[in-house]
N, CA, C and O atoms as CSV, one atom per row, in Angstrom:
chain,resi,resn,atom,element,x,y,z
A,1,MET,N,N,-10.045,6.023,3.969
A,1,MET,CA,C,-8.958,6.557,4.765
A,1,MET,C,C,-8.834,7.290,5.195
A,1,MET,O,O,-8.384,8.308,4.669
A,2,THR,N,N,-9.335,7.134,7.020
A,2,THR,CA,C,-9.403,8.359,7.212
A,2,THR,C,C,-8.531,8.291,8.936
A,2,THR,O,O,-8.431,7.401,9.780
A,3,CYS,N,N,-7.899,10.101,8.827
A,3,CYS,CA,C,-6.830,10.034,9.796
A,3,CYS,C,C,-7.220,9.452,11.519
A,3,CYS,O,O,-8.125,10.008,12.141
A,4,PRO,N,N,-6.285,8.106,12.243
A,4,PRO,CA,C,-7.094,8.455,13.704
A,4,PRO,C,C,-6.801,9.520,14.677
A,4,PRO,O,O,-7.092,9.333,15.859
A,5,ASN,N,N,-6.406,10.314,14.402
A,5,ASN,CA,C,-6.182,11.523,15.217
A,5,ASN,C,C,-7.423,12.730,14.880
A,5,ASN,O,O,-8.239,13.287,15.615
A,6,CYS,N,N,-7.147,12.826,13.483
A,6,CYS,CA,C,-8.432,14.383,13.451
A,6,CYS,C,C,-9.907,13.692,12.487
A,6,CYS,O,O,-10.589,14.442,11.788
A,7,ASP,N,N,-10.173,12.356,12.600
A,7,ASP,CA,C,-10.794,12.003,11.478
A,7,ASP,C,C,-11.240,12.371,10.311
A,7,ASP,O,O,-12.266,11.859,9.864
A,8,ASN,N,N,-10.582,13.270,9.657
A,8,ASN,CA,C,-10.934,13.535,8.319
A,8,ASN,C,C,-10.257,12.170,7.497
A,8,ASN,O,O,-10.028,11.044,7.938
A,9,PRO,N,N,-10.092,12.599,6.465
A,9,PRO,CA,C,-10.044,12.115,4.670
A,9,PRO,C,C,-8.301,11.991,5.093
A,9,PRO,O,O,-7.651,12.786,5.772
A,10,VAL,N,N,-7.899,10.888,4.524
A,10,VAL,CA,C,-6.730,11.160,3.727
A,10,VAL,C,C,-6.373,10.568,2.316
A,10,VAL,O,O,-6.327,9.375,2.014
A,11,PRO,N,N,-6.133,11.649,1.526
A,11,PRO,CA,C,-6.343,10.769,-0.041
A,11,PRO,C,C,-5.300,9.860,-0.360
A,11,PRO,O,O,-4.137,10.200,-0.142
A,12,VAL,N,N,-5.610,8.547,-0.936
A,12,VAL,CA,C,-5.251,8.030,-1.578
A,12,VAL,C,C,-3.841,8.337,-2.176
A,12,VAL,O,O,-2.736,7.799,-2.103
A,13,LYS,N,N,-3.994,8.662,-2.360
A,13,LYS,CA,C,-2.732,9.461,-3.664
A,13,LYS,C,C,-1.283,9.495,-2.202
A,13,LYS,O,O,-0.111,9.776,-2.451
A,14,ALA,N,N,-1.791,9.152,-0.849
A,14,ALA,CA,C,-0.795,9.826,0.082
A,14,ALA,C,C,0.029,8.731,-0.267
A,14,ALA,O,O,1.240,8.949,-0.313
A,15,ILE,N,N,-0.476,7.368,-0.574
A,15,ILE,CA,C,-0.065,5.684,-0.247
A,15,ILE,C,C,1.206,6.154,-2.000
A,15,ILE,O,O,2.313,5.700,-2.290
A,16,TRP,N,N,0.556,6.918,-2.540
A,16,TRP,CA,C,1.422,6.828,-3.720
A,16,TRP,C,C,2.645,7.519,-4.112
A,16,TRP,O,O,3.004,7.782,-5.259
A,17,GLN,N,N,3.565,7.924,-2.410
A,17,GLN,CA,C,4.166,8.845,-2.391
A,17,GLN,C,C,5.794,7.546,-2.376
A,17,GLN,O,O,5.734,6.364,-2.040
A,18,ALA,N,N,7.420,8.516,-2.982
A,18,ALA,CA,C,7.901,8.084,-2.486
A,18,ALA,C,C,8.622,7.391,-1.398
A,18,ALA,O,O,9.658,6.733,-1.493
A,19,THR,N,N,7.793,7.684,-0.175
A,19,THR,CA,C,7.878,6.768,0.615
A,19,THR,C,C,6.944,6.066,1.275
A,19,THR,O,O,6.805,5.901,2.487
A,20,GLY,N,N,6.185,5.585,0.180
A,20,GLY,CA,C,5.133,4.621,0.064
A,20,GLY,C,C,4.655,4.316,1.330
A,20,GLY,O,O,4.569,5.260,2.115
A,21,LEU,N,N,4.372,3.366,1.654
A,21,LEU,CA,C,3.358,3.428,3.193
A,21,LEU,C,C,4.038,3.847,4.366
A,21,LEU,O,O,3.167,3.964,5.229
A,22,SER,N,N,4.832,4.051,4.705
A,22,SER,CA,C,6.232,4.519,5.590
A,22,SER,C,C,5.644,5.930,5.887
A,22,SER,O,O,5.203,6.312,6.971
A,23,GLY,N,N,5.723,6.685,4.643
A,23,GLY,CA,C,5.641,7.863,5.021
A,23,GLY,C,C,4.729,8.507,5.101
A,23,GLY,O,O,4.754,9.704,4.814
A,24,VAL,N,N,3.261,7.640,5.674
A,24,VAL,CA,C,2.200,8.858,5.219
A,24,VAL,C,C,1.953,9.675,6.054
A,24,VAL,O,O,2.217,9.668,7.257
A,25,VAL,N,N,1.283,10.628,5.254
A,25,VAL,CA,C,1.357,11.964,6.311
A,25,VAL,C,C,-0.250,12.634,6.553
A,25,VAL,O,O,-0.835,13.240,5.656
A,26,CYS,N,N,-0.591,12.500,7.360
A,26,CYS,CA,C,-2.200,13.151,7.305
A,26,CYS,C,C,-2.126,14.840,6.720
A,26,CYS,O,O,-1.523,15.598,7.480
A,27,PRO,N,N,-2.575,15.332,5.707
A,27,PRO,CA,C,-3.309,16.736,5.218
A,27,PRO,C,C,-3.357,17.557,6.352
A,27,PRO,O,O,-2.705,18.575,6.587
A,28,HIS,N,N,-4.466,16.822,7.230
A,28,HIS,CA,C,-4.910,18.059,7.801
A,28,HIS,C,C,-4.251,18.624,9.451
A,28,HIS,O,O,-4.251,19.744,9.962
A,29,CYS,N,N,-3.658,17.106,10.015
A,29,CYS,CA,C,-3.471,17.056,11.399
A,29,CYS,C,C,-1.434,17.493,11.113
A,29,CYS,O,O,-0.724,18.307,11.702
A,30,ASN,N,N,-1.118,16.537,10.002
A,30,ASN,CA,C,0.961,16.261,9.660
A,30,ASN,C,C,0.622,15.420,10.587
A,30,ASN,O,O,1.781,15.313,10.987
A,31,PHE,N,N,-0.134,14.511,11.498
A,31,PHE,CA,C,0.405,13.637,12.333
A,31,PHE,C,C,1.119,12.523,10.906
A,31,PHE,O,O,0.852,12.648,9.711
A,32,SER,N,N,2.142,11.387,11.602
A,32,SER,CA,C,2.489,10.571,10.667
A,32,SER,C,C,1.922,9.004,10.616
A,32,SER,O,O,2.201,8.622,11.753
A,33,LEU,N,N,1.443,8.161,10.112
A,33,LEU,CA,C,0.270,7.655,10.019
A,33,LEU,C,C,0.988,6.347,9.527
A,33,LEU,O,O,1.915,6.504,8.732
A,34,SER,N,N,0.643,5.019,9.933
A,34,SER,CA,C,1.089,3.747,9.246
A,34,SER,C,C,0.358,2.899,9.073
A,34,SER,O,O,-0.382,2.853,10.056
A,35,PRO,N,N,0.030,1.928,8.155
A,35,PRO,CA,C,-1.172,1.168,7.941
A,35,PRO,C,C,-0.644,0.060,9.182
A,35,PRO,O,O,0.476,-0.216,9.609
A,36,VAL,N,N,-1.757,-0.327,9.461
A,36,VAL,CA,C,-2.568,-1.779,10.317
A,36,VAL,C,C,-1.698,-3.040,9.390
A,36,VAL,O,O,-1.898,-3.371,8.221
A,37,TYR,N,N,-1.108,-3.358,9.960
A,37,TYR,CA,C,-0.456,-4.176,8.927
A,37,TYR,C,C,-0.947,-5.385,8.486
A,37,TYR,O,O,-0.757,-5.726,7.318
A,38,TRP,N,N,-1.888,-6.461,9.693
A,38,TRP,CA,C,-2.234,-7.165,8.845
A,38,TRP,C,C,-3.050,-7.205,7.717
A,38,TRP,O,O,-3.003,-8.054,6.827
A,39,ARG,N,N,-4.162,-5.786,7.831
A,39,ARG,CA,C,-4.802,-5.400,6.581
A,39,ARG,C,C,-3.969,-5.366,5.056
A,39,ARG,O,O,-4.186,-5.885,3.961
A,40,SER,N,N,-2.650,-4.246,5.743
A,40,SER,CA,C,-1.371,-4.331,4.331
A,40,SER,C,C,-1.344,-5.816,3.761
A,40,SER,O,O,-1.436,-6.049,2.555
A,41,THR,N,N,-1.207,-6.817,4.752
A,41,THR,CA,C,-0.868,-7.957,3.832
A,41,THR,C,C,-2.011,-8.255,3.439
A,41,THR,O,O,-2.179,-8.666,2.291
A,42,VAL,N,N,-2.768,-8.146,4.087
A,42,VAL,CA,C,-4.708,-9.199,3.124
A,42,VAL,C,C,-4.653,-7.870,2.024
A,42,VAL,O,O,-5.360,-8.378,1.153
A,43,LEU,N,N,-4.352,-6.730,1.560
A,43,LEU,CA,C,-4.334,-6.614,1.141
A,43,LEU,C,C,-3.554,-6.581,-0.572
A,43,LEU,O,O,-3.954,-6.246,-1.686
A,44,LEU,N,N,-2.229,-7.142,0.004
A,44,LEU,CA,C,-1.620,-7.215,-1.050
A,44,LEU,C,C,-1.387,-8.546,-1.396
A,44,LEU,O,O,-0.812,-8.600,-2.483
A,45,GLY,N,N,-1.644,-9.849,-0.813
A,45,GLY,CA,C,-2.263,-10.772,-0.862
A,45,GLY,C,C,-3.218,-11.350,-1.836
A,45,GLY,O,O,-3.137,-12.381,-2.504
A,46,LEU,N,N,-4.448,-10.143,-1.735
A,46,LEU,CA,C,-5.581,-10.325,-2.519
A,46,LEU,C,C,-5.014,-9.673,-3.789
A,46,LEU,O,O,-5.238,-10.349,-4.794
A,47,ALA,N,N,-4.119,-8.163,-4.073
A,47,ALA,CA,C,-3.608,-7.986,-5.577
A,47,ALA,C,C,-2.708,-8.743,-5.995
A,47,ALA,O,O,-2.270,-8.625,-7.139
A,48,MET,N,N,-2.134,-9.936,-4.885
A,48,MET,CA,C,-0.605,-10.466,-6.017
A,48,MET,C,C,-1.886,-12.225,-6.611
A,48,MET,O,O,-1.549,-13.103,-7.406
A,49,PHE,N,N,-3.485,-12.109,-5.713
A,49,PHE,CA,C,-3.916,-13.687,-6.549
A,49,PHE,C,C,-4.393,-12.541,-7.820
A,49,PHE,O,O,-3.998,-13.016,-8.885
A,50,ALA,N,N,-4.968,-11.460,-8.009
A,50,ALA,CA,C,-5.611,-11.422,-9.046
A,50,ALA,C,C,-4.496,-11.171,-10.145
A,50,ALA,O,O,-4.525,-11.837,-11.181
A,51,GLY,N,N,-3.584,-10.285,-9.947
A,51,GLY,CA,C,-2.377,-10.505,-10.962
A,51,GLY,C,C,-1.851,-12.030,-11.298
A,51,GLY,O,O,-1.687,-12.442,-12.446
A,52,TYR,N,N,-1.678,-12.592,-10.423
A,52,TYR,CA,C,-1.511,-14.408,-10.384
A,52,TYR,C,C,-2.540,-14.826,-11.309
A,52,TYR,O,O,-2.135,-15.641,-12.137
A,53,PHE,N,N,-3.616,-14.536,-11.391
A,53,PHE,CA,C,-4.855,-15.681,-12.302
A,53,PHE,C,C,-5.273,-14.681,-13.418
A,53,PHE,O,O,-5.968,-14.997,-14.384
A,54,GLU,N,N,-4.814,-13.545,-13.199
A,54,GLU,CA,C,-5.294,-12.632,-14.781
A,54,GLU,C,C,-3.677,-13.440,-15.840
A,54,GLU,O,O,-3.822,-13.600,-17.052
A,55,ALA,N,N,-2.432,-13.804,-15.212
A,55,ALA,CA,C,-1.778,-13.903,-15.503
A,55,ALA,C,C,-1.355,-15.421,-16.135
A,55,ALA,O,O,-0.536,-15.694,-17.012
A,56,SER,N,N,-2.163,-16.217,-15.409
A,56,SER,CA,C,-2.576,-17.727,-15.986
A,56,SER,C,C,-4.092,-17.498,-16.881
A,56,SER,O,O,-4.583,-18.612,-17.062
A,57,LEU,N,N,-4.641,-16.804,-17.262
A,57,LEU,CA,C,-5.072,-16.586,-17.743
A,57,LEU,C,C,-4.933,-15.964,-19.184
A,57,LEU,O,O,-5.705,-15.896,-20.140
A,58,LEU,N,N,-3.388,-15.454,-18.917
A,58,LEU,CA,C,-3.211,-14.697,-20.253
A,58,LEU,C,C,-1.642,-15.883,-20.755
A,58,LEU,O,O,-1.409,-16.218,-21.916
A,59,GLY,N,N,-0.982,-16.211,-19.797
A,59,GLY,CA,C,-0.213,-17.308,-20.681
A,59,GLY,C,C,-0.975,-18.373,-20.950
A,59,GLY,O,O,-0.256,-19.275,-21.382
A,60,ALA,N,N,-2.521,-18.799,-20.871
A,60,ALA,CA,C,-3.314,-19.854,-20.952
A,60,ALA,C,C,-3.792,-19.328,-23.119
A,60,ALA,O,O,-3.982,-19.752,-24.259
A,61,SER,N,N,-3.744,-18.577,-22.549
A,61,SER,CA,C,-4.077,-18.130,-23.592
A,61,SER,C,C,-3.344,-17.801,-25.194
A,61,SER,O,O,-3.700,-17.691,-26.368
A,62,GLY,N,N,-2.362,-17.748,-24.539
A,62,GLY,CA,C,-0.888,-18.112,-25.394
A,62,GLY,C,C,0.130,-16.771,-25.558
A,62,GLY,O,O,1.144,-16.749,-26.256
A,63,TYR,N,N,-0.116,-16.250,-25.175
A,63,TYR,CA,C,0.913,-14.668,-25.199
A,63,TYR,C,C,2.086,-14.692,-24.272
A,63,TYR,O,O,2.457,-15.307,-23.273
A,64,ALA,N,N,2.526,-13.669,-25.119
A,64,ALA,CA,C,4.460,-14.096,-24.690
A,64,ALA,C,C,4.334,-13.956,-22.921
A,64,ALA,O,O,3.418,-13.630,-22.166
A,65,PHE,N,N,5.705,-14.370,-22.734
A,65,PHE,CA,C,5.625,-14.068,-21.504
A,65,PHE,C,C,6.392,-12.639,-21.100
A,65,PHE,O,O,6.154,-12.353,-19.927
A,66,ALA,N,N,7.132,-11.804,-21.681
A,66,ALA,CA,C,6.867,-10.386,-21.588
A,66,ALA,C,C,5.564,-10.363,-21.212
A,66,ALA,O,O,5.119,-10.661,-20.103
A,67,PHE,N,N,4.777,-9.883,-22.476
A,67,PHE,CA,C,3.100,-9.200,-22.066
A,67,PHE,C,C,2.372,-10.288,-20.796
A,67,PHE,O,O,1.431,-9.838,-20.142
A,68,VAL,N,N,2.776,-11.411,-20.582
A,68,VAL,CA,C,2.076,-11.878,-19.230
A,68,VAL,C,C,2.511,-11.251,-18.108
A,68,VAL,O,O,1.543,-10.815,-17.486
A,69,MET,N,N,3.482,-11.031,-17.612
A,69,MET,CA,C,4.416,-10.451,-16.512
A,69,MET,C,C,4.059,-8.458,-17.055
A,69,MET,O,O,4.131,-7.703,-16.086
A,70,LEU,N,N,3.897,-8.115,-17.724
A,70,LEU,CA,C,3.430,-6.725,-18.216
A,70,LEU,C,C,2.310,-6.874,-17.522
A,70,LEU,O,O,2.784,-6.611,-16.417
A,71,GLY,N,N,1.263,-7.078,-17.328
A,71,GLY,CA,C,-0.408,-7.966,-17.336
A,71,GLY,C,C,-0.057,-7.644,-15.643
A,71,GLY,O,O,-0.098,-6.601,-14.991
A,72,MET,N,N,0.268,-8.931,-15.317
A,72,MET,CA,C,0.239,-9.560,-14.143
A,72,MET,C,C,0.735,-7.971,-13.155
A,72,MET,O,O,0.135,-7.617,-12.140
A,73,ALA,N,N,1.524,-7.475,-13.556
A,73,ALA,CA,C,2.392,-5.803,-12.908
A,73,ALA,C,C,0.882,-4.477,-12.451
A,73,ALA,O,O,0.419,-3.784,-11.545
A,74,VAL,N,N,0.668,-4.975,-14.223
A,74,VAL,CA,C,-0.809,-3.936,-13.824
A,74,VAL,C,C,-2.195,-4.318,-13.356
A,74,VAL,O,O,-3.101,-3.535,-13.071
A,75,THR,N,N,-2.226,-5.679,-13.319
A,75,THR,CA,C,-3.354,-5.934,-12.893
A,75,THR,C,C,-2.758,-5.263,-11.107
A,75,THR,O,O,-3.012,-4.092,-10.825
A,76,MET,N,N,-1.948,-6.228,-10.019
A,76,MET,CA,C,-2.061,-5.221,-9.010
A,76,MET,C,C,-1.700,-4.539,-8.481
A,76,MET,O,O,-1.588,-4.536,-7.255
A,77,VAL,N,N,-1.355,-3.625,-9.329
A,77,VAL,CA,C,-1.115,-2.293,-9.234
A,77,VAL,C,C,-2.646,-1.427,-9.066
A,77,VAL,O,O,-2.938,-0.730,-8.095
A,78,LEU,N,N,-3.544,-1.682,-10.314
A,78,LEU,CA,C,-4.783,-1.531,-10.481
A,78,LEU,C,C,-5.487,-1.837,-9.068
A,78,LEU,O,O,-5.834,-0.861,-8.404
A,79,VAL,N,N,-5.741,-3.246,-8.519
A,79,VAL,CA,C,-6.406,-3.787,-7.248
A,79,VAL,C,C,-5.857,-3.159,-5.870
A,79,VAL,O,O,-6.494,-2.557,-5.005
A,80,TYR,N,N,-4.909,-3.379,-5.906
A,80,TYR,CA,C,-4.675,-2.262,-4.910
A,80,TYR,C,C,-4.912,-1.461,-4.809
A,80,TYR,O,O,-5.617,-1.584,-3.807
A,81,SER,N,N,-4.948,-0.113,-5.136
A,81,SER,CA,C,-5.119,0.922,-5.767
A,81,SER,C,C,-6.991,1.016,-5.402
A,81,SER,O,O,-7.711,1.895,-4.929
A,82,ALA,N,N,-7.207,-0.259,-5.865
A,82,ALA,CA,C,-8.581,-0.156,-6.163
A,82,ALA,C,C,-9.486,0.111,-4.984
A,82,ALA,O,O,-10.437,0.858,-4.749
A,83,LEU,N,N,-8.265,-1.513,-3.851
A,83,LEU,CA,C,-8.839,-1.849,-2.799
A,83,LEU,C,C,-8.516,-0.702,-1.517
A,83,LEU,O,O,-9.297,-0.238,-0.685
A,84,ALA,N,N,-7.112,-0.465,-1.710
A,84,ALA,CA,C,-6.825,0.171,-0.774
A,84,ALA,C,C,-7.790,1.186,0.175
A,84,ALA,O,O,-7.937,1.065,1.391
A,85,PRO,N,N,-8.349,2.116,-0.599
A,85,PRO,CA,C,-9.261,2.732,0.523
A,85,PRO,C,C,-10.462,2.019,1.557
A,85,PRO,O,O,-10.966,2.513,2.566
A,86,PHE,N,N,-10.692,0.836,0.996
A,86,PHE,CA,C,-11.492,-0.050,1.558
A,86,PHE,C,C,-11.124,-1.014,2.696
A,86,PHE,O,O,-11.865,-1.524,3.537
A,87,LEU,N,N,-9.983,-1.121,2.542
A,87,LEU,CA,C,-9.174,-2.379,2.963
A,87,LEU,C,C,-8.151,-2.014,4.533
A,87,LEU,O,O,-7.860,-2.582,5.586
A,88,LEU,N,N,-7.795,-0.235,3.582
A,88,LEU,CA,C,-6.110,-0.369,4.729
A,88,LEU,C,C,-6.981,0.586,5.947
A,88,LEU,O,O,-7.970,1.281,5.716
A,89,ARG,N,N,-6.501,0.450,6.896
A,89,ARG,CA,C,-6.959,1.823,8.210
A,89,ARG,C,C,-5.326,2.013,8.867
A,89,ARG,O,O,-4.364,1.336,9.231
A,90,LEU,N,N,-5.647,3.029,8.769
A,90,LEU,CA,C,-4.970,3.554,9.064
A,90,LEU,C,C,-4.259,3.968,10.865
A,90,LEU,O,O,-5.003,4.347,11.769
A,91,ARG,N,N,-2.944,3.807,11.017
A,91,ARG,CA,C,-2.868,4.309,12.534
A,91,ARG,C,C,-1.991,5.419,13.006
A,91,ARG,O,O,-1.218,6.069,12.302
A,92,VAL,N,N,-2.200,5.551,14.246
A,92,VAL,CA,C,-0.677,6.697,14.331
A,92,VAL,C,C,0.571,6.540,15.016
A,92,VAL,O,O,0.859,6.375,16.201
A,93,LYS,N,N,1.498,6.672,13.547
A,93,LYS,CA,C,2.839,6.267,14.012
A,93,LYS,C,C,3.456,6.516,15.033
A,93,LYS,O,O,3.505,7.641,15.530
A,94,ALA,N,N,4.241,5.099,15.678
A,94,ALA,CA,C,4.524,5.574,16.958
A,94,ALA,C,C,6.243,6.126,17.102
A,94,ALA,O,O,6.942,5.548,16.270
A,95,ASP,N,N,7.006,7.090,17.964
A,95,ASP,CA,C,7.690,7.484,17.681
A,95,ASP,C,C,8.718,6.335,18.473
A,95,ASP,O,O,8.564,6.010,19.650
A,96,SER,N,N,9.813,5.786,17.553
A,96,SER,CA,C,10.482,5.138,18.157
A,96,SER,C,C,12.139,5.659,17.573
A,96,SER,O,O,12.625,5.965,16.485
A,97,THR,N,N,12.606,5.549,18.948
A,97,THR,CA,C,13.879,6.323,19.319
A,97,THR,C,C,15.322,4.993,19.133
A,97,THR,O,O,16.536,5.126,19.287
A,98,ALA,N,N,14.426,3.697,18.721
A,98,ALA,CA,C,15.382,2.092,18.700
A,98,ALA,C,C,16.070,2.455,17.483
A,98,ALA,O,O,17.258,2.594,17.773
A,99,LEU,N,N,15.867,2.681,16.203
A,99,LEU,CA,C,16.507,2.494,15.505
A,99,LEU,C,C,17.645,4.159,15.841
A,99,LEU,O,O,18.800,3.817,16.092
A,100,LEU,N,N,17.513,5.191,15.856
A,100,LEU,CA,C,18.388,6.495,15.749
A,100,LEU,C,C,19.491,6.194,16.238
A,100,LEU,O,O,19.586,5.447,17.212
A,101,PRO,N,N,20.513,6.737,15.628
A,101,PRO,CA,C,21.749,6.969,16.053
A,101,PRO,C,C,21.882,7.221,17.720
A,101,PRO,O,O,20.866,7.499,18.358
A,102,HIS,N,N,23.472,7.082,18.529
A,102,HIS,CA,C,23.437,7.666,19.473
A,102,HIS,C,C,24.327,7.950,20.029
A,102,HIS,O,O,25.304,7.295,20.394
A,103,SER,N,N,23.894,9.580,20.204
A,103,SER,CA,C,25.064,10.225,20.231
A,103,SER,C,C,26.098,9.840,21.794
A,103,SER,O,O,25.693,9.021,22.618
A,104,LYS,N,N,26.950,10.320,21.901
A,104,LYS,CA,C,27.776,10.582,22.778
A,104,LYS,C,C,28.304,12.397,23.633
A,104,LYS,O,O,28.849,13.476,23.403
A,105,SER,N,N,27.853,11.860,24.320
A,105,SER,CA,C,28.109,13.380,25.127
A,105,SER,C,C,29.132,13.554,25.561
A,105,SER,O,O,29.385,14.607,26.145
């Protein structure tokens, strides 16, 4: 992933913060970034499909439900993190004042 403002690489660990994709900050220029939404949706869909496929294979093999759900969650996280550098594109976050509380002067 690269920053659209300074064209420097943004590390993948930036999306694994407590704020997630809503709080990605470029380490070089300190601009707030957000993902392109349709790319993020496609990435999430691919991760969910891989997790569901893996869960169906484990379920058909006779594993316990808890193990199947754990395997599905781990597969989704691994697929998401493996494909994020290739599929996610970032854009500069627009400053929106619509959600800020109104101040009375």
